[in-house]
N, C-alpha and C positions, 0 to 999 in steps of 0.2 A: 451475475445475480445482484452483486452489490450496486452495480450501475443502475439496475432496474429499480431497486429499493430507493436509491438516492434520488432518482428522477421522480418517483411516486411521492416521496416526502416533499420535494420541492414544489411539485404541482399542487399538493394539498395546502401547503403554506400560501401559495399564490392565490388559490381560491378563497382561503380564509381571509387574507388581506383584502381581496376584492369585495368580499361580503361586508367587511367592516366599512370599506369605502362607500358601498351602496347605502348602508345604514345612515352614514353621515349625510349623503346627498338627499335621502328621503326626509331626514329631519330638517334640513335646510329648506327643502321645497315646501314643507308644511307651514313655514313662516310667511310664505308669499301666496299661498292659496289655502282654501278651507281644509283644516286638519280633519282626518277621519279617525274613528276610534280604533279600528284595526281592519287590515285587508281591504281597504277601499270602502268600508261601510260608512254611511253618514254618521256624523257626531250625534250622539243620543242625549237629549236634554229632558230631564224630568222637571216639569213646571208645576208647582204647587201653589194654588190660590186659596187664600184663607176662606173666602166666602163669595157669594154672588151679589154684588151690587155694582152700579155703574162706574164708580171711581176705580175699583179694582179691575173691572173689565177693561177700562181704558188703559190701565197700567199694562195688562197682559197684551192687549192689541198693539199698544205702542212699542212694547218690547220686541214683538215679532216684526213690526215695521222697521225698527232699528236694525235688526239683523239683516233684513232685506236691503235696506239703504246702505249697509256696509258691504253689500255685494254677495251675501250668502243666499243660497236658494234652498227653501224648504223642500225636503224629499231627496235632494241631491247632496247638499253639504251638511244638512242637519235634519233630524226628525224630532218631534216633540211629543212626549207623553204628558198630556195635560190632565191634571186632577184637581178637584175642588173639595175642600174639607168641610164645607157647609157650616163655618164658624164653630167647629167642634175641635177642641185642642187634642183630644184623644185620636180623632181621625187624622189630624195633622201629623201626629207622631207616627201613626200606622202607615200612612202613605209615604212619608219620607223614608221610613225603614224599608219599605218595598222598593223604592227607587234605589237604595243602597244595595239591597240583595239582587236586584235586576242588573246591577253593574252599569248604571248610566254614567255618561262622561261628564255631566254637569248637572247640578240641581239649581233651580231658580225658585226663590220664595217670594211670593207677592203678598206683602204686608208682614208685620213683625212676627206674629206667631208662626207663620209658615217659614219665614227666614230662619227663626230659631230652631224649628223642627228639622229643617234641612241641614243646618250647620251641625246639629248634634248627631244626626244620622250619617253625615258625610265624614266626620272627623276621623274615625278609625281607619277609613280607606283613603283619606286625604283626597276626596273628590272635591273639585272646585265648586264653590257656591256663589251665586250672584243674587242679590236681593233688589226688590223694587219697593219703594214707599215705606222705608223704616225711618220714622221721624228722628229718633235719637239712637244711632247705632252704638255709641259708647255705653249708654244706659242699658241697652239690650245685650251687651257683651258681644257685639258683632263688628268690632273695629280692629280685630287682629286675627291672623291665621290665613288659611286658604279661602278667603272670602272678600268680596267687594260688592259695591252696589250704589244705590242712590237714596238720599234722604229727602223726605217730603216735609222738612221742618217748616212750620207755619210762619208767615210774616206777622207776628203778633203785634208789633208796633203799628203796622199798616192797618190791621184789623181794628185796633183800638181807635186809631185816628178816624177810620171810616165810621165807626159807631158814633163817635162824638160829633162828627159832622152831620150825620143823619138824625141823631137825637140829642140836641144840645142840652136838654134838661135831664137826661138820664143819669142815674146814680149807681144802680146795681145791675151787674151782668150775671146771669145764671149760666152755669156750664155743667153738663152731664159728662161723666167720664168713667172709664173702667179702672177700678182700683189695682188690678193686677197687670195693667198695660203700662210698661215702663215709659213709652212715648207720651201717653196721656198724662201720666203723673208728672213728668218733667215739663210738659207744656202748661199744665195747671200752675206749676211753680213759677213759670215765666210770666203767665198772666197776672198772678198775684204780685209779683215783683214790680211789674210795669204799670198795672192798672192805676195806681195812685198818681202817676205822671199825667194822666188824662182825666183825673177827677172821678174815677170809678172805684167801686169795691167789687170783689168777686164772691159770688155765692156758688160754691161747687158742691155737687151732690154725686157721690160715688155709687157705682153699680158693679155687680159681678157677672151678670148675664144679660142678654137682650130682653128677657122676660121682666127684668126689674126696671127697664128704662121708662116705660109709661108711668110707673109709680114715682120714679125720680122726677119726671116732668111735672107731675101733680104737686110734688113737694115744692119745687121751685115756683110754680104758679101761686101756691098758697103763701109763699114768702113775698109775693108781689114784686118780683124782679121786673126791671124795666124792659129787658130783652134777654134772649138767649144768644150765646155764641157757640156754635157747634164746632167740634174738633174733627179730626179724621179718625176718630175712635170707631173701630169696626162694629162693636156691639151696638153703639148708638146709631151709626149711619145705616146699619142694616134694617133698623125699624124707625127711621127718621119720619116716614110718612105718618106713623101713629103719634109721634111727638107733635108734628105740625097740626094734626087734627085738634089736639088739645090747646095748643098755643093760639091757633086761629080763633077758636071759640072764645078764648080768654082775651083776645086782642093784644097779644104780646108778640112782637116781631122776633124772628129767628134769623141770625146771620150765619151763613154757611162758611165753609173753608175752601170750597172749590166749585167749579161751574155746575157739576151734576146736582149738587145740593140746592143750588139756586134754581135750577130748572124745575125741580119738583116742589118749590114753594118757599124756600128761604128768601128773604127780601134782598139780600146783597151779600157779597163776600170779597175780601181781598185774598185771593187764592191763586194756586198754581194750576198748571195744565197737566193733568195726569197722562195724557197721551204723549206729550213732550217728555215727561219724566221717563216713561217707558222707553221711548226712542233713545234717550240718553243712556239708559241702562243697556239696551240692545247693542249700542255701539261699543260699550265697555266689554260686554260678553263676547263680541266678535273678535276682539283682540286676543282673548283667551282661546277661543275656538281655533283661530289661525296659528296659535303658538307664538304670537308676537310678545306676549307677556303672561305672567301668572297672576292670579287674583291678588296675592300678597304684594305684588309690585304695583297695583293700581289702587290708590287711595279712594275711599268712598267720596262721592260727589253730592253736592246739594244744588238743586236748581236755583239759579240766582234771580230770575225774573218772576214777577207775579202780575196778575191783572185784576181789575175791579169789575165784578160781574153784578148785574142788577136784574131783578124780576119786577117789571113795571106794574104788573097786575097785583102782585103781593104787596108792593109798596103802597099802591093806591088803596088797597083793602085796609092797610094799617094807618092810612092818612099821613104817610111820610113823603115829603117833597125832597127830591134829590138836588143838592146844591149844584149850580150851573157848572162849576169847575170839575166836579166829579162826573156829572152827566156827559160832559164833553169827551171824556176818555173812557167811559164805561162800556162794557160789552153787554148787550141785552141778552139775557139767558132765559127768558120766558119760554117754557117748553112749547107753548102754543104759537109763539112768534115765528 
């Protein structure tokens, strides 16, 4: 009887050690192929976009392309629960909370309010968070913890140089921004700090909601600013067409911050490519999904390159001639072209 018991105990210990060994092998395998949340299921990503406009759409689409270019297959390696908050902060919080209660494996926030909502909802469960298009992660409190992503910090010097080249006599640049948006506040500060180097002053008008943007535009027009420079401020970008209606009527050019804004009527921009920014973010997220790194091991990244975009029709309407050196390297972004 003792021999039987001894044999049984030995067998049980052998099985237990084998199970531990299998767990290690499985963990190792997850670093070389797409990790799954459990039992071979695809990795579940909760993707929250702050609102619907072309720039943020490009971020989302680029992010998915980045995952695919990293070798991950949607439906097999990962699934996406895509939600749109409609520029509503309360909805942002609600959706991010549902992602947490649903037990997603990763949250992705497109634009700062969604990134913050995801981070707050994920923190208690330590769910990894990846963000796209947060201009100033430190100002938004998104530069530490189980979180990483990409910054869309604007090339302010390049934009000021562009405006000076396009409008040699201009003195005042008008800017609309959301007072509660940390990225916009820090960008306004940078504009004010650097504007004098190019002979400009900045006339900044703050808003709190998209509904206040048209009135803010009227205020800047009444101040007789020489031009507007638009940020990546979501409240403003979401209703940019209404701003352009007013500025076009007043004969005041508006400079955008990326290609989609130029497509719809801004005269020009020194801006970044949001599809490329999304791809860069997708490549970072793929490392987390594969188990190659955790978010806190991946510093946030800023896209280094930018392009000059022009809308020839909008420039002609404002009577602005593009200097030859700028025209030689500019990308035509006229939507009708």
